[in-house]
Residue, then its C-alpha position, 0 to 999 in steps of 0.5 A: m620457603n618460610f615455614r608459616i607460609f608454606a603451611a598456609v599454602f598447603s593448607v589452601m592447596a589441601f582444601t582445594a584438592l579435597a574440594d575437587e572430590s566427586w562425592f562433595g557434590a556438583p558445583i552450582p554455576a551461579s547464585g539464583e539472585d538476578g539483581r531485580p529490585d529488593c522487595g524487602m526495602t519498602a519500609a527501610r526506604i523511609f530513611d532515605a528522606p528527611i524525618p522531622g525530628l531526626r537528624k543524622l549524625g552518621k553511621l554505626v562502627v562495627p568493632n572487629s572480633t578481636n576487639v569485642f569483649g565479654n559473654c557475647n551472644s551471637s554465633i555464625g554457622f561455619e557448618g558444611l566443610d566436611r562437604g566442601l560447601f564453601n571456601p572457608e579461606r575466603c571468609y575468615d577476615t570478612l567475618a571478623t569485621t562482623g564482631v562475632k565471637w562465636a562460630r559453629i563447626c563440624t568435626m568432619w570425621s570423613r575428612c580427618e580419617k581417610e585412611k584406617g587409623v590414620y589421622d590428618f587434621s590439617v583442614l579442621d586445624g586450619i578452621v580452628e586456628n583461623l578462627t581463634k586467631r581472629g578473636i572468634r570462639p569455634w564450638v563443635c558439632v561432633t557429627y557424621g560418619n565415615t565410609l571406612y567403616m560404614t556401607n551403603c551411605y548416600t554421601g562420601a561424607a556419610v552425612g547422618c550415618v549414625p556409628i552406633y548402628y554400624g558394628k563394633e569396628c565402627q564404634a571403636a573407630w568413632r570412640r577413638y576419633v573423638r578422643e583424638l578431637a578432644r585431645r587435640y582441641k583441649g584448651k581451644i574448644t570448650h563447647w561440644e554438641i553431640w550430633n545434628e538434628p538426631n530427631l530428623k531422619h535426614f540426619w539419623q540413618p539408617k534406622k528411624p530417629n529414636a531418642k533413647d539411642y541418641l541418649k545412648f550415643l550422646k553418653l558414648t561420645s561425651k564419655e570420650i570427650r570428658k576423658e580428655i577434658p573433664d570440664a568440657k560443656i556438652g550439648a544435645s541437639t534437635a531441630s524443633p524449638a518445641l517439645n515434641k515426643w522425641e524431645k520429651s522422651f530424650f528428657d524423660a529418659g534422664g538426658a538432662k543430667f548428661i548435658d550442659f546446654w540444649c540446642s534447638h534450631a529455628y526456621s520460620c517465616v515470622p521470627e517471633q512465631l514457630r513454623r506451625k503451632q505446637r500443643i503445650a501446657s498452656g494451650d495451643t499457641s505458635d508464640y516463640v517465647t511462650v513455647l520456650k517458657e513451656v520448654r524451660k519448665f519441662i526441662d527444669e522439672r526433669g533436673g535441667a535447671h542448669i541447662e543452658f538454651w542455645q540456638g544452634e541454627s536459625g536462618f532465612p535465605s536471600w533467595f529461595p528455589e521454586g516451591h521452597w519448604l518453608f512456604g505453604k504448598g503452591v507458594c514460591k513458585k518462581g523462587w523469591q529473593s531479598q537480601a533485606n528480608q534476610a537481614k530484617w529476619l536475622l535481627r528479629r530472630f536474635l531479639t526474640d531468642r533473647r526474650a526467650g531466654i536463649t543464651r547464644s544464637s547462631f545464624f546459619q550460615m557464613a556463605d551460601v552453599s555453591r555446591a549440591y547440597s546432600m543430606a542422609t537421603t536426598t540432594q538439593t541441586h541448588p539449595a536456598e542461599h542462607g549465607i551472610v555472604n555471597g557463595w560465589t563472589y564472597k561479597p557481603k550481603m545486607s545480613y553481613y551488615a545487619f549482623g554487625h550492627y547487632n553485634a556492635l550494640l547487642s551481642t553483649a547486651q542483657y535483656d531486661p524485662s523489668i523495664e517497662v517500655s511501650i510503643s504507640p501504636v500497639e498495632s500496625g499493618g494488621v499486626a501487634t507492635m513489639s518494644m523491649a529493653f536491653r542493658s549494655a555491658d556498662n548498664t546503659p539501657m537501650f530501648l528496641y521496637y518494631t512491628q511484627f509484620d510478616f515480611s514474606k508477604n513482601y515477595v507478593g507485593k503486600c509490603y508493610t507501610p512505614m509510619t513516621d508518627a510512632e511514639l515510644t514511651v520509657p521511664s523517666s529515671l532511665a531515659p537517655k539525656n542525649p538520644v539517638l535512634v539506630d537503624m539496625l538494618r543499615g546502621g544510620v544513627y540520628k539524633v532525637s529532638s522530639f520528646a517530652e517528660a510527664d508523669g515519671c515517663v519520657k515519650y519520644k514522638g514522631l519516630p519512624l516504625v517499620d518491620y525491623p528493629l530500630l534502637l534508641t539509646d544515649v549517644s554515649a553508647v553508640k560508636f559512629a563515623p560522623a556523617s561528613s566521612n560517610 
């Protein structure tokens, strides 16, 4: 048998065998989605009928990941494979067609060392190699323990079990494993995030989360990585975008000088807002961009001006189990579903991150979890469905397409706050509208706008009513000569014919306004398939 074929077959067989291990959790019979009409599509349906002043030219073309170049700002979550939460073999080719360039993976000690001192990297090798050959750069979360050296772990994957708490043998084994990881993936992996959400008890056991202990652990771990990769980029992690007591303690203890990037996680109903208010120097606010500015100031003052901000995880499910924690008590009684809401949230999350100065954003996650999901102390028998593909059929969701649309136009673009752009009305549906400007890799201006509607209201029938008489104003010197409007949710590209110049500005009139981003730019910046071929 051809060696490459044998290796591929062996890799699939190895995954299948490991995925059957009981500690991976019981398989979930099926997705929670039941085929009901999508409540999040109300605003998007404005494009179903002709809009005066707009003529459909075609549909946005999404490049393959191998054909995307530059410092891309988007990433996908490829985590959970230490617990067999989805089948990566069914994801690689699909993921490459989104144009994404980065993927967050976990180092799965529990799967790489199943006999003391004996390493088997076949599963992790397969993930790294399959992503890399498709033009996708893996970055790793160096995380979780190993029951060979730990006792009383809640899961076989020792989720959340921190090696420094389990004695000298465990610490030595951890250092050896990390050193071997760095040696093996030198030249393939450049960015190394140390642990996942160490500020939460779900992932920091058996003691309570402690920022000083985390810093000690980070220093121990990063030292082993840098023995093999002196220029490795080291990241620290938190579940909170804001500065709580834990985060402040980490930086007050000198954490900034040991890291190159700071990973926070964002889960909320409204992407532009924190899930709950946080007290910061400028006052009591939940505005995400304002909070991140204060975080930036705080870290800079403690020697962290060199640190990049990354969004290590961010997500919004297409299906929620009853009583999901994201919503208030007594809400989500029957389980809610909407692929459109998930896709719209993704687009707004990534744009908000760019406005907040975040270098790279990762969306959680590639595929729905199709097994019971265990953390350090608890198990969700049917977790929320966060994937951009269905975890049972591996069929793409709307978020998969929206992710591709973002990558096609904005993953290599830069947010430019110096460009004055405005959208009228300034408020719609009871909330403020939003407008912003980006520059593409070749410096072409791109203008985006939407209303910051809380589309979680869609689930109870309070949908946003779209408009067709919005007006976008941009500087004449930057106005596109041949303007087109792109529907970032469904990818439609439309010629814009209603605009006028006056007082140094160009006003584009009669535009649709919805609860997710629409993008106006010059037709030369957009690659699309003509309408006749759709």
